DOTORLUM-663006 format. One record per residue (C-alpha): residue number from 1; residue in one letter; x, y, z. Coordinates in nm, 3 decimals. Layout:
+-----+------+---------+---------+---------+
! seq ! type !       x !       y !       z !
+-----+------+---------+---------+---------+
! NUM !    A !       X !       Y !       Z !
...
+-----+------+---------+---------+---------+
// end
This chain:
+-----+------+---------+---------+---------+
! seq ! type !       x !       y !       z !
+-----+------+---------+---------+---------+
!   1 !    X !   5.123 !   0.987 !  12.729 !
!   2 !    X !   4.956 !   0.960 !  12.388 !
!   3 !    X !   4.987 !   0.581 !  12.354 !
!   4 !    X !   4.814 !   0.538 !  12.692 !
!   5 !    X !   4.531 !   0.767 !  12.586 !
!   6 !    X !   4.493 !   0.572 !  12.260 !
!   7 !    X !   4.488 !   0.237 !  12.447 !
!   8 !    X !   4.218 !   0.362 !  12.684 !
!   9 !    X !   4.010 !   0.487 !  12.393 !
!  10 !    X !   4.041 !   0.158 !  12.204 !
!  11 !    X !   3.961 !  -0.044 !  12.517 !
!  12 !    X !   3.651 !   0.173 !  12.582 !
!  13 !    X !   3.537 !   0.131 !  12.223 !
!  14 !    X !   3.585 !  -0.247 !  12.241 !
!  15 !    X !   3.384 !  -0.265 !  12.566 !
!  16 !    X !   3.107 !  -0.058 !  12.413 !
!  17 !    X !   3.083 !  -0.280 !  12.104 !
!  18 !    X !   3.080 !  -0.601 !  12.308 !
!  19 !    X !   2.816 !  -0.483 !  12.554 !
!  20 !    X !   2.590 !  -0.342 !  12.282 !
!  21 !    X !   2.597 !  -0.667 !  12.085 !
!  22 !    X !   2.483 !  -0.878 !  12.381 !
!  23 !    X !   2.222 !  -0.642 !  12.527 !
!  24 !    X !   1.852 !  -0.711 !  12.473 !
!  25 !    X !   1.538 !  -0.501 !  12.485 !
!  26 !    X !   1.305 !  -0.537 !  12.779 !
!  27 !    X !   1.006 !  -0.761 !  12.744 !
!  28 !    X !   0.705 !  -0.774 !  12.969 !
!  29 !    X !   0.345 !  -0.877 !  13.008 !
!  30 !    X !   0.051 !  -0.654 !  13.087 !
!  31 !    X !  -0.220 !  -0.792 !  13.310 !
!  32 !    X !  -0.545 !  -0.598 !  13.339 !
!  33 !    X !  -0.742 !  -0.658 !  13.656 !
!  34 !    X !  -1.101 !  -0.561 !  13.584 !
!  35 !    X !  -1.404 !  -0.601 !  13.802 !
!  36 !    X !  -1.648 !  -0.850 !  13.651 !
!  37 !    X !  -1.935 !  -0.606 !  13.701 !
!  38 !    X !  -1.790 !  -0.356 !  13.452 !
!  39 !    X !  -1.910 !  -0.558 !  13.154 !
!  40 !    X !  -2.256 !  -0.581 !  13.308 !
!  41 !    X !  -2.265 !  -0.204 !  13.357 !
!  42 !    X !  -2.148 !  -0.140 !  13.000 !
!  43 !    X !  -2.423 !  -0.367 !  12.865 !
!  44 !    X !  -2.679 !  -0.186 !  13.079 !
!  45 !    X !  -2.560 !   0.153 !  12.951 !
!  46 !    X !  -2.584 !   0.031 !  12.590 !
!  47 !    X !  -2.940 !  -0.082 !  12.653 !
!  48 !    X !  -3.033 !   0.251 !  12.812 !
!  49 !    X !  -2.884 !   0.451 !  12.523 !
!  50 !    X !  -3.039 !   0.231 !  12.256 !
!  51 !    X !  -3.355 !   0.441 !  12.247 !
!  52 !    X !  -3.205 !   0.785 !  12.185 !
!  53 !    X !  -3.517 !   0.917 !  12.017 !
!  54 !    X !  -3.723 !   0.874 !  12.332 !
!  55 !    X !  -3.969 !   1.154 !  12.399 !
!  56 !    X !  -3.829 !   1.168 !  12.752 !
!  57 !    X !  -3.512 !   1.331 !  12.619 !
!  58 !    X !  -3.445 !   1.697 !  12.542 !
!  59 !    X !  -3.292 !   1.836 !  12.225 !
!  60 !    X !  -3.186 !   2.183 !  12.116 !
!  61 !    X !  -3.303 !   2.323 !  11.786 !
!  62 !    X !  -3.024 !   2.530 !  11.637 !
!  63 !    X !  -3.169 !   2.622 !  11.297 !
!  64 !    X !  -3.491 !   2.610 !  11.097 !
!  65 !    X !  -3.509 !   2.712 !  10.732 !
!  66 !    X !  -3.410 !   2.604 !  10.382 !
!  67 !    X !  -3.187 !   2.310 !  10.292 !
!  68 !    X !  -2.870 !   2.502 !  10.202 !
!  69 !    X !  -2.896 !   2.710 !  10.518 !
!  70 !    X !  -2.939 !   2.393 !  10.722 !
!  71 !    X !  -2.622 !   2.238 !  10.582 !
!  72 !    X !  -2.431 !   2.561 !  10.645 !
!  73 !    X !  -2.564 !   2.584 !  11.000 !
!  74 !    X !  -2.477 !   2.221 !  11.070 !
!  75 !    X !  -2.121 !   2.267 !  10.942 !
!  76 !    X !  -2.082 !   2.584 !  11.148 !
!  77 !    X !  -2.225 !   2.411 !  11.456 !
!  78 !    X !  -1.995 !   2.108 !  11.420 !
!  79 !    X !  -1.685 !   2.320 !  11.364 !
!  80 !    X !  -1.748 !   2.584 !  11.631 !
!  81 !    X !  -1.919 !   2.383 !  11.905 !
!  82 !    X !  -1.915 !   2.014 !  11.816 !
!  83 !    X !  -1.961 !   1.891 !  12.175 !
!  84 !    X !  -2.297 !   1.736 !  12.085 !
!  85 !    X !  -2.411 !   1.534 !  11.786 !
!  86 !    X !  -2.621 !   1.735 !  11.540 !
!  87 !    X !  -2.866 !   1.601 !  11.285 !
!  88 !    X !  -3.077 !   1.744 !  11.005 !
!  89 !    X !  -3.451 !   1.683 !  11.031 !
!  90 !    X !  -3.712 !   1.769 !  10.771 !
!  91 !    X !  -4.054 !   1.890 !  10.879 !
!  92 !    X !  -4.250 !   2.037 !  10.592 !
!  93 !    X !  -4.153 !   2.298 !  10.472 !
!  94 !    X !  -3.838 !   2.350 !  10.683 !
!  95 !    X !  -3.510 !   2.175 !  10.744 !
!  96 !    X !  -3.408 !   2.181 !  11.108 !
!  97 !    X !  -3.082 !   2.124 !  11.291 !
!  98 !    X !  -3.124 !   1.942 !  11.619 !
!  99 !    X !  -2.837 !   1.900 !  11.860 !
! 100 !    X !  -2.780 !   1.687 !  12.166 !
! 101 !    X !  -2.977 !   1.419 !  12.341 !
! 102 !    X !  -3.012 !   1.535 !  12.700 !
! 103 !    X !  -3.171 !   1.331 !  12.978 !
! 104 !    X !  -3.253 !   1.626 !  13.203 !
! 105 !    X !  -3.362 !   1.980 !  13.146 !
! 106 !    X !  -3.063 !   2.097 !  13.351 !
! 107 !    X !  -2.818 !   1.932 !  13.108 !
! 108 !    X !  -3.001 !   2.092 !  12.816 !
! 109 !    X !  -3.000 !   2.435 !  12.984 !
! 110 !    X !  -2.624 !   2.418 !  13.036 !
! 111 !    X !  -2.571 !   2.325 !  12.673 !
! 112 !    X !  -2.812 !   2.593 !  12.552 !
! 113 !    X !  -2.616 !   2.858 !  12.737 !
! 114 !    X !  -2.305 !   2.763 !  12.540 !
! 115 !    X !  -2.489 !   2.722 !  12.207 !
! 116 !    X !  -2.673 !   3.057 !  12.232 !
! 117 !    X !  -2.343 !   3.242 !  12.209 !
! 118 !    X !  -2.313 !   3.131 !  11.846 !
! 119 !    X !  -2.680 !   3.057 !  11.763 !
! 120 !    X !  -2.898 !   3.310 !  11.948 !
! 121 !    X !  -3.228 !   3.163 !  11.818 !
! 122 !    X !  -3.162 !   2.817 !  11.962 !
! 123 !    X !  -3.416 !   2.668 !  12.202 !
! 124 !    X !  -3.484 !   2.350 !  12.401 !
! 125 !    X !  -3.768 !   2.111 !  12.319 !
! 126 !    X !  -3.884 !   1.753 !  12.356 !
! 127 !    X !  -3.938 !   1.586 !  12.019 !
! 128 !    X !  -4.271 !   1.414 !  11.954 !
! 129 !    X !  -4.250 !   1.053 !  11.840 !
+-----+------+---------+---------+---------+
// end
């Protein structure tokens, strides 16, 4: 009984070695079917977003004060909220942290609700150019 078991084991091992040496990995091609209008829409969106400092947009002021406080507030804003881009602006004599670039007042109000949990003095405004 043992020699038969040994023969079966050796035969199985031989079959495994032979099949593994002649097997190949799968190869394939990926074809992306994309509507030709997508590139036109992306170009249009880039053009619309080019003028982000437009006075037609809303921003949220998160902080106003000295330089070190502004950097601290910006770091805290980016680490705790971070959903919107923040920037430091200087208007004599204060440094200000502005966040977001909202097209509608409704978008800004929704963001302000979230921001006010961490920064209770935040408010919405339209920057002057």
